[in-house]
Backbone as CSV, one residue per row, in Angstrom:
resi,resn,N_x,N_y,N_z,CA_x,CA_y,CA_z,C_x,C_y,C_z
1,UNK,0.843,-1.161,-0.027,0.018,-0.012,0.001,0.910,1.227,0.005
2,UNK,0.585,2.175,-0.846,1.396,3.386,-0.984,1.315,4.287,0.237
3,UNK,2.251,5.198,0.335,2.284,6.123,1.504,0.990,6.976,1.633
4,UNK,0.482,7.428,0.512,-0.713,8.309,0.574,-1.959,7.623,1.100
5,UNK,-2.000,6.244,1.021,-3.122,5.533,1.433,-3.100,5.063,2.897
6,UNK,-1.961,5.313,3.580,-1.817,4.864,4.947,-2.598,5.809,5.837
7,UNK,-3.084,5.271,6.961,-3.767,6.117,7.958,-2.888,7.265,8.329
8,UNK,-3.444,8.467,8.448,-2.698,9.674,8.705,-1.899,9.628,9.965
9,UNK,-2.478,9.050,11.036,-1.814,9.037,12.290,-0.573,8.112,12.340
10,UNK,-0.668,7.035,11.580,0.506,6.105,11.501,1.651,6.795,10.723
11,UNK,1.261,7.442,9.678,2.270,8.139,8.870,2.940,9.243,9.691
12,UNK,2.102,9.930,10.502,2.666,11.054,11.314,3.688,10.476,12.312
13,UNK,3.353,9.341,12.870,4.307,8.701,13.832,5.621,8.350,13.171
14,UNK,5.509,7.777,11.972,6.726,7.366,11.246,7.548,8.608,10.874
15,UNK,6.916,9.715,10.505,7.616,10.954,10.175,8.325,11.438,11.390
16,UNK,7.643,11.442,12.510,8.216,12.003,13.744,9.445,11.165,14.125
17,UNK,9.356,9.855,14.023,10.474,9.035,14.343,11.652,9.269,13.440
18,UNK,11.394,9.454,12.137,12.508,9.729,11.206,13.150,11.034,11.528
19,UNK,12.406,12.081,11.863,12.973,13.364,12.149,13.786,13.273,13.499
20,UNK,13.331,12.556,14.468,14.046,12.370,15.690,15.353,11.623,15.427
21,UNK,15.319,10.647,14.579,16.560,9.874,14.268,17.599,10.776,13.652
22,UNK,17.173,11.687,12.778,18.118,12.589,12.164,18.649,13.625,13.134
23,UNK,17.755,14.155,13.958,18.057,15.224,14.916,18.939,14.766,16.066
24,UNK,18.819,13.509,16.453,19.420,12.998,17.671,20.291,11.825,17.462
25,UNK,21.475,11.957,16.768,22.297,10.861,16.578,22.963,10.336,17.854
26,UNK,23.032,11.135,18.867,23.619,10.722,20.132,22.947,11.481,21.280
27,UNK,23.145,11.034,22.472,22.506,11.475,23.660,22.717,13.038,23.811
28,UNK,21.716,13.664,24.220,21.739,15.179,24.418,21.903,15.428,25.927
29,UNK,23.043,16.155,26.244,23.378,16.380,27.654,23.280,17.824,27.996
30,UNK,22.669,18.129,29.145,22.720,19.455,29.771,23.662,19.341,30.939
31,UNK,24.797,20.057,30.894,25.784,19.974,31.975,25.876,21.367,32.580
32,UNK,25.633,21.403,33.897,25.718,22.655,34.654,26.733,22.551,35.763
33,UNK,27.707,23.462,35.717,28.771,23.412,36.732,28.701,24.466,37.773
34,UNK,29.270,24.166,38.859,29.397,25.166,39.969,30.347,26.257,39.566
35,UNK,31.521,25.874,39.021,32.490,26.849,38.614,32.128,27.623,37.436
36,UNK,32.584,28.830,37.322,32.254,29.662,36.161,33.220,29.408,35.032
37,UNK,34.484,29.048,35.314,35.458,28.979,34.266,36.164,27.609,34.192
38,UNK,36.815,27.167,35.304,37.658,26.002,35.272,36.979,24.788,34.696
39,UNK,35.926,24.258,35.358,35.247,23.036,34.943,34.610,23.226,33.569
40,UNK,33.768,24.303,33.334,33.170,24.504,32.012,34.236,24.533,30.878
41,UNK,35.346,25.182,31.124,36.422,25.276,30.083,36.934,23.868,29.806
42,UNK,37.238,23.127,30.834,37.775,21.768,30.663,36.828,20.944,29.878
43,UNK,35.538,20.934,30.175,34.505,20.123,29.512,34.316,20.582,28.062
44,UNK,34.414,21.927,27.859,34.245,22.380,26.495,35.448,22.027,25.629
45,UNK,36.633,21.927,26.195,37.801,21.464,25.450,37.571,20.025,25.002
46,UNK,37.021,19.196,25.836,36.696,17.827,25.448,35.621,17.836,24.355
47,UNK,34.617,18.656,24.539,33.571,18.786,23.573,34.126,19.186,22.181
48,UNK,34.997,20.100,22.212,35.633,20.528,20.872,36.518,19.451,20.300
49,UNK,37.304,18.794,21.185,38.162,17.730,20.697,37.439,16.613,19.974
50,UNK,36.216,16.269,20.535,35.429,15.173,19.943,34.327,15.685,19.079
51,UNK,34.280,16.940,18.822,33.346,17.528,17.856,31.897,17.185,18.245
52,UNK,31.639,17.483,19.479,30.254,17.263,20.009,29.474,18.553,19.828
53,UNK,28.466,18.530,19.032,27.723,19.745,18.709,27.058,20.322,19.938
54,UNK,26.931,21.618,20.018,26.251,22.281,21.081,24.779,21.954,21.106
55,UNK,24.202,21.451,20.017,22.844,20.988,19.942,22.699,19.767,20.819
56,UNK,23.758,19.083,21.117,23.711,17.853,21.929,24.427,17.944,23.280
57,UNK,25.374,18.824,23.381,26.073,18.988,24.637,26.125,20.501,24.975
58,UNK,25.365,20.901,25.978,25.421,22.240,26.487,26.102,22.324,27.817
59,UNK,27.186,23.084,27.922,27.912,23.173,29.153,27.745,24.657,29.620
60,UNK,27.050,24.741,30.826,26.792,26.065,31.387,27.294,26.086,32.800
61,UNK,27.365,27.321,33.368,27.586,27.438,34.794,26.390,28.066,35.455
62,UNK,26.228,27.777,36.735,25.058,28.248,37.507,25.034,29.757,37.541
63,UNK,23.883,30.339,37.240,23.750,31.785,37.228,23.121,32.274,38.564
64,UNK,22.780,31.345,39.443,22.111,31.795,40.673,22.884,31.445,41.962
65,UNK,24.155,31.098,41.776,24.975,30.828,42.956,25.765,29.545,42.803
66,UNK,26.757,29.374,43.694,27.679,28.261,43.537,27.385,27.150,44.603
67,UNK,26.464,27.303,45.503,26.043,26.259,46.381,25.512,25.060,45.570
68,UNK,25.816,23.848,45.903,25.366,22.696,45.143,23.867,22.699,44.901
69,UNK,23.104,23.079,45.862,21.621,23.094,45.679,21.206,24.156,44.643
70,UNK,21.971,25.240,44.602,21.644,26.320,43.621,22.054,25.846,42.190
71,UNK,23.162,25.071,42.114,23.592,24.499,40.845,22.541,23.589,40.295
72,UNK,22.031,22.732,41.178,20.973,21.778,40.711,19.753,22.500,40.415
73,UNK,19.236,23.462,41.187,18.034,24.170,40.899,18.136,24.971,39.509
74,UNK,19.303,25.492,39.283,19.513,26.201,38.043,19.381,25.205,36.851
75,UNK,20.007,24.097,36.989,19.973,23.033,35.904,18.532,22.612,35.627
76,UNK,17.781,22.381,36.721,16.360,21.949,36.525,15.561,23.106,35.888
77,UNK,15.832,24.303,36.279,15.110,25.472,35.656,15.406,25.587,34.212
78,UNK,16.725,25.452,33.798,17.078,25.525,32.409,16.371,24.428,31.610
79,UNK,16.363,23.251,32.158,15.758,22.091,31.504,14.256,22.360,31.281
80,UNK,13.558,22.916,32.281,12.116,23.073,32.229,11.759,24.323,31.401
81,UNK,12.588,25.398,31.522,12.162,26.685,30.929,13.022,27.084,29.727
82,UNK,14.147,26.403,29.552,15.036,26.786,28.410,15.928,27.994,28.824
83,UNK,16.770,28.359,27.868,17.672,29.452,28.089,17.870,30.154,26.758
84,UNK,17.185,31.232,26.507,17.176,31.888,25.177,18.572,32.346,24.829
85,UNK,19.342,32.817,25.868,20.677,33.358,25.530,21.612,32.329,24.959
86,UNK,21.397,31.064,25.321,22.266,29.926,24.828,21.589,29.116,23.785
87,UNK,20.396,29.568,23.366,19.680,28.775,22.354,19.101,27.470,22.791
88,UNK,18.849,27.409,24.150,18.329,26.191,24.732,16.814,26.227,24.800
89,UNK,16.145,25.178,24.298,14.697,25.121,24.379,14.258,24.188,25.503
90,UNK,13.128,24.365,26.101,12.655,23.572,27.185,12.630,22.046,26.811
91,UNK,13.148,21.225,27.741,13.008,19.791,27.587,13.730,19.152,26.425
92,UNK,14.820,19.816,25.896,15.466,19.221,24.710,16.710,18.406,25.074
93,UNK,16.729,17.790,26.255,17.878,17.003,26.660,17.426,15.610,27.126
94,UNK,18.353,14.697,27.039,18.124,13.251,27.460,18.718,13.017,28.821
95,UNK,19.591,13.872,29.299,20.251,13.690,30.619,20.717,15.033,31.166
96,UNK,20.511,15.213,32.445,20.964,16.387,33.167,22.136,15.999,34.059
97,UNK,23.179,16.767,33.940,24.362,16.476,34.730,24.771,17.771,35.519
98,UNK,24.901,17.599,36.828,25.304,18.764,37.654,26.754,18.485,38.201
99,UNK,27.594,19.427,38.141,29.027,19.260,38.552,29.315,20.207,39.651
100,UNK,29.647,19.686,40.853,30.011,20.567,41.934,30.982,19.870,42.906
101,UNK,31.637,20.695,43.750,32.585,20.196,44.793,31.915,20.005,46.074
102,UNK,32.541,19.164,46.908,32.158,19.125,48.351,32.584,20.404,49.063
103,UNK,33.902,20.662,48.986,34.484,21.859,49.571,33.868,22.104,50.974
104,UNK,33.456,23.318,51.234,32.826,23.656,52.511,31.328,23.962,52.341
105,UNK,30.753,23.515,51.283,29.376,23.879,50.987,28.370,23.338,51.991
106,UNK,27.346,24.184,52.301,26.385,23.873,53.289,25.276,23.021,52.722
107,UNK,25.028,23.072,51.412,23.920,22.366,50.804,24.301,21.123,50.009
108,UNK,25.583,20.625,50.241,26.089,19.543,49.464,25.224,18.351,49.545
109,UNK,24.973,17.860,50.829,24.144,16.633,51.000,22.701,16.837,50.587
110,UNK,22.169,18.039,50.735,20.830,18.343,50.328,20.738,18.209,48.780
111,UNK,21.769,18.693,48.066,21.753,18.607,46.632,21.777,17.138,46.162
112,UNK,22.611,16.324,46.810,22.664,14.899,46.457,21.313,14.314,46.610
113,UNK,20.597,14.608,47.734,19.288,14.006,47.987,18.263,14.475,46.920
114,UNK,18.247,15.773,46.649,17.311,16.256,45.742,17.548,15.814,44.350
115,UNK,18.806,15.635,43.908,19.051,15.131,42.582,18.552,13.726,42.489
116,UNK,18.723,12.909,43.459,18.271,11.510,43.462,16.759,11.473,43.354
117,UNK,16.064,12.364,44.113,14.639,12.446,44.110,14.066,12.922,42.768
118,UNK,14.772,13.753,42.067,14.324,14.358,40.788,14.648,13.444,39.597
119,UNK,15.627,12.565,39.776,16.052,11.777,38.603,14.952,10.855,38.105
120,UNK,14.699,10.960,36.814,13.651,10.223,36.207,12.242,10.760,36.316
121,UNK,12.057,11.839,37.039,10.731,12.405,37.228,10.380,13.394,36.103
122,UNK,11.368,13.988,35.448,11.108,14.903,34.352,11.040,14.150,33.044
123,UNK,10.272,14.725,32.098,10.172,14.128,30.775,10.708,15.151,29.726
124,UNK,11.423,14.624,28.749,11.895,15.575,27.795,10.959,15.723,26.576
125,UNK,11.435,16.351,25.531,10.514,16.610,24.380,10.114,15.373,23.606
126,UNK,10.717,14.222,23.923,10.315,12.986,23.367,9.487,12.164,24.350
127,UNK,9.136,12.765,25.504,8.348,12.114,26.535,9.112,10.939,27.192
128,UNK,10.401,11.052,27.216,11.247,10.065,27.845,11.730,10.602,29.216
129,UNK,11.781,9.685,30.192,12.270,10.081,31.525,13.754,10.466,31.474
130,UNK,14.075,11.575,32.168,15.422,12.150,32.105,16.189,11.904,33.443
131,UNK,17.313,11.206,33.400,18.099,10.958,34.566,18.783,12.345,35.006
132,UNK,18.951,12.477,36.331,19.754,13.611,36.863,20.998,13.042,37.540
133,UNK,22.172,13.277,36.937,23.385,12.728,37.444,24.178,13.813,38.200
134,UNK,24.743,13.404,39.341,25.578,14.329,40.111,27.016,13.860,39.836
135,UNK,27.847,14.820,39.443,29.299,14.586,39.327,29.995,15.442,40.414
136,UNK,30.204,14.801,41.485,30.745,15.458,42.720,32.232,15.148,42.826
137,UNK,33.007,16.090,43.395,34.404,15.843,43.723,34.680,16.258,45.157
138,UNK,35.387,15.430,45.856,35.676,15.647,47.254,37.207,15.661,47.402
139,UNK,37.823,16.790,47.691,37.191,18.044,48.114,36.843,18.968,46.976
140,UNK,37.506,18.759,45.767,37.303,19.743,44.709,37.760,19.133,43.369
141,UNK,37.460,19.872,42.289,37.743,19.399,40.932,39.197,19.067,40.728
142,UNK,40.096,19.858,41.418,41.552,19.645,41.241,41.984,18.203,41.602
143,UNK,41.169,17.531,42.485,41.497,16.139,42.807,41.512,15.285,41.549
144,UNK,40.527,15.525,40.678,40.415,14.770,39.382,41.672,14.934,38.568
145,UNK,42.145,16.163,38.443,43.335,16.402,37.629,44.609,15.816,38.384
146,UNK,44.631,15.888,39.712,45.713,15.314,40.444,45.863,13.810,40.220
147,UNK,44.737,13.157,40.099,44.725,11.691,39.961,45.332,11.257,38.616
148,UNK,45.531,12.158,37.669,46.223,11.792,36.461,47.689,11.542,36.704
149,UNK,48.185,12.049,37.841,49.629,11.917,38.131,50.017,11.105,39.364
150,UNK,49.081,11.002,40.322,49.448,10.260,41.519,48.183,9.760,42.212
151,UNK,48.390,8.756,43.088,47.309,8.258,43.939,47.020,9.182,45.042
152,UNK,45.838,9.244,45.507,45.437,9.993,46.698,44.649,9.063,47.650
153,UNK,45.168,8.823,48.851,44.609,7.905,49.720,43.873,8.492,50.915
154,UNK,44.281,9.652,51.316,43.820,10.209,52.551,43.066,11.517,52.273
155,UNK,42.187,11.910,53.187,41.483,13.193,52.930,42.449,14.350,52.829
156,UNK,42.119,15.321,52.026,42.949,16.470,51.822,42.084,17.696,51.593
157,UNK,42.651,18.861,52.019,41.988,20.132,51.825,42.175,20.585,50.385
158,UNK,41.269,21.432,49.934,41.357,21.890,48.526,42.684,22.563,48.271
159,UNK,43.219,23.273,49.276,44.514,24.041,49.031,45.586,22.979,48.880
160,UNK,45.592,21.864,49.651,46.599,20.827,49.455,46.455,20.178,48.087
161,UNK,45.240,19.953,47.639,45.035,19.342,46.290,45.624,20.265,45.212
162,UNK,45.415,21.550,45.324,45.946,22.501,44.361,47.446,22.552,44.450
163,UNK,48.036,22.510,45.620,49.498,22.569,45.798,50.144,21.332,45.178
164,UNK,49.561,20.182,45.421,50.121,18.932,44.858,49.969,18.907,43.326
165,UNK,48.886,19.455,42.835,48.649,19.499,41.382,49.720,20.307,40.722
166,UNK,50.064,21.459,41.355,50.985,22.340,40.780,52.419,21.794,40.703
167,UNK,52.688,20.754,41.475,53.973,20.052,41.313,54.046,19.416,39.928
168,UNK,52.912,18.951,39.441,52.893,18.273,38.119,52.608,19.278,36.995
169,UNK,51.749,20.268,37.309,51.416,21.261,36.367,51.744,22.649,36.871
170,UNK,52.985,23.043,36.844,53.393,24.289,37.456,52.638,25.535,37.079
171,UNK,52.153,25.529,35.859,51.456,26.719,35.314,49.908,26.634,35.510
172,UNK,49.430,25.696,36.281,48.018,25.508,36.475,47.446,26.642,37.292
173,UNK,46.400,27.236,36.729,45.689,28.287,37.447,44.160,28.021,37.264
174,UNK,43.432,28.238,38.374,41.981,28.044,38.264,41.439,29.103,37.273
175,UNK,40.568,28.698,36.410,40.026,29.598,35.443,40.840,29.563,34.163
176,UNK,41.969,28.886,34.162,42.778,28.853,32.988,42.325,27.784,32.021
177,UNK,42.989,27.657,30.928,42.647,26.685,29.896,43.748,25.719,29.647
178,UNK,43.416,24.749,28.740,44.505,23.799,28.348,44.617,22.606,29.231
179,UNK,43.691,22.446,30.206,43.858,21.349,31.176,43.561,20.027,30.551
180,UNK,42.630,19.947,29.588,42.417,18.682,28.908,43.667,18.260,28.094
181,UNK,44.184,19.205,27.369,45.395,18.844,26.550,46.512,18.430,27.424
182,UNK,46.649,19.006,28.584,47.745,18.732,29.486,47.663,17.417,30.162
183,UNK,46.472,16.828,30.208,46.219,15.603,30.955,45.629,14.433,30.193
184,UNK,45.215,14.643,28.971,44.431,13.629,28.232,45.215,12.336,28.043
185,UNK,46.550,12.363,27.944,47.289,11.168,27.665,47.336,10.288,28.918
186,UNK,46.945,10.828,30.101,46.935,10.034,31.352,45.514,9.735,31.796
187,UNK,44.531,9.868,30.868,43.152,9.621,31.228,42.965,8.220,31.798
188,UNK,43.594,7.239,31.198,43.481,5.861,31.633,43.888,5.706,33.125
189,UNK,45.056,6.227,33.510,45.544,6.138,34.859,44.636,6.871,35.786
190,UNK,44.133,8.087,35.418,43.230,8.808,36.255,41.921,8.096,36.509
191,UNK,41.408,7.496,35.440,40.151,6.715,35.583,40.360,5.536,36.530
192,UNK,41.409,4.828,36.399,41.657,3.706,37.354,41.725,4.138,38.753
193,UNK,42.443,5.239,39.001,42.542,5.750,40.367,41.233,6.262,40.915
194,UNK,40.405,6.893,40.074,39.136,7.408,40.471,38.177,6.229,40.770
195,UNK,38.282,5.183,39.921,37.471,4.000,40.162,37.817,3.278,41.479
196,UNK,39.119,3.264,41.772,39.535,2.660,43.062,38.946,3.424,44.248
197,UNK,39.025,4.753,44.125,38.436,5.562,45.220,36.915,5.291,45.366
198,UNK,36.255,5.222,44.205,34.767,4.995,44.164,34.505,3.613,44.756
199,UNK,35.381,2.656,44.737,35.167,1.360,45.375,35.285,1.366,46.864
200,UNK,35.853,2.519,47.397,36.102,2.618,48.831,35.038,3.489,49.491
201,UNK,34.628,4.567,48.792,33.701,5.588,49.343,32.761,5.998,48.254
202,UNK,31.855,6.934,48.650,30.920,7.454,47.708,30.874,9.001,47.892
203,UNK,30.074,9.661,47.034,29.914,11.068,47.153,29.252,11.444,48.458
204,UNK,28.439,10.523,48.988,27.648,10.834,50.216,28.503,10.848,51.450
205,UNK,29.662,10.267,51.436,30.567,10.365,52.592,30.981,11.806,52.812
206,UNK,31.526,12.379,51.774,31.844,13.816,51.764,33.106,14.151,52.476
207,UNK,33.881,13.221,52.922,35.100,13.513,53.657,36.334,12.815,52.968
208,UNK,36.138,11.565,52.547,37.186,10.826,51.897,37.341,11.313,50.424
209,UNK,38.545,11.264,49.913,38.709,11.743,48.517,37.880,10.900,47.559
210,UNK,37.214,11.605,46.706,36.275,10.957,45.770,36.011,11.949,44.611
211,UNK,35.812,11.331,43.410,35.375,12.139,42.237,34.674,11.229,41.261
212,UNK,33.627,11.742,40.656,32.901,11.026,39.568,33.229,11.675,38.206
213,UNK,34.228,12.523,38.132,34.579,13.156,36.910,34.885,12.225,35.786
214,UNK,35.498,11.108,36.184,35.872,10.059,35.087,34.588,9.619,34.419
215,UNK,33.518,9.529,35.110,32.261,9.035,34.493,31.806,9.998,33.409
216,UNK,31.808,11.299,33.784,31.411,12.338,32.851,32.362,12.416,31.623
217,UNK,33.650,12.380,31.930,34.662,12.493,30.846,34.521,11.323,29.855
218,UNK,34.379,10.099,30.405,34.240,8.904,29.499,32.927,9.020,28.751
219,UNK,31.869,9.531,29.366,30.604,9.671,28.655,30.791,10.626,27.448
220,UNK,31.504,11.687,27.600,31.744,12.635,26.548,32.619,11.989,25.448
221,UNK,33.657,11.372,25.876,34.631,10.804,24.920,33.958,9.770,24.056
222,UNK,33.011,8.990,24.647,32.410,7.891,23.900,30.966,8.224,23.468
223,UNK,30.588,9.483,23.575,29.153,9.814,23.312,28.734,9.499,21.930
224,UNK,29.584,9.599,20.920,29.209,9.317,19.538,29.214,7.820,19.251
225,UNK,29.718,7.045,20.177,29.869,5.586,19.965,28.462,4.961,19.913
């Protein structure tokens, strides 16, 4: 039977599926970071290296504060309402990722709990449930970069993490660029070290060294797979 003789609603469904297949060759991620420069810049460098279109990967920083709960609330608001300045339309993502540090934040544990409660409750423009992932680092993002060069076994303050990182990257500055290029060759070692830490503790502990950055980085690296 020819196309013109098919029931209109069936043909409409087929057309919608074909358009979706063309528009969404890989998962669409909304990533919102606590930091304004360091983490977004690092993630955008990966995005550029792997040619991940901004239509599928949007990396933003929280516009309403750096507390973890504010980062999460901003991410949820962008997903629901869109962001005209960045060309983001409501509900056009398959996954929400929030990136923040433990540091001394007062709402760290509250943000973990709320993210878990919200995960899967929102629906995107394809009416599919959207996970909310937390990528936390204890004490801070610099731990992830430090793991490219050495093991970390004991709790450390963010100042110590930064000092130890500068032994390996003397020119490292928060807010600077080039951190992906400087560390990408050691991604395998960093991932193994981060996985070992994740086998000992979780983000919910909040005192032992921990990071889930390897999960996000590997998701980006293999997104087109």
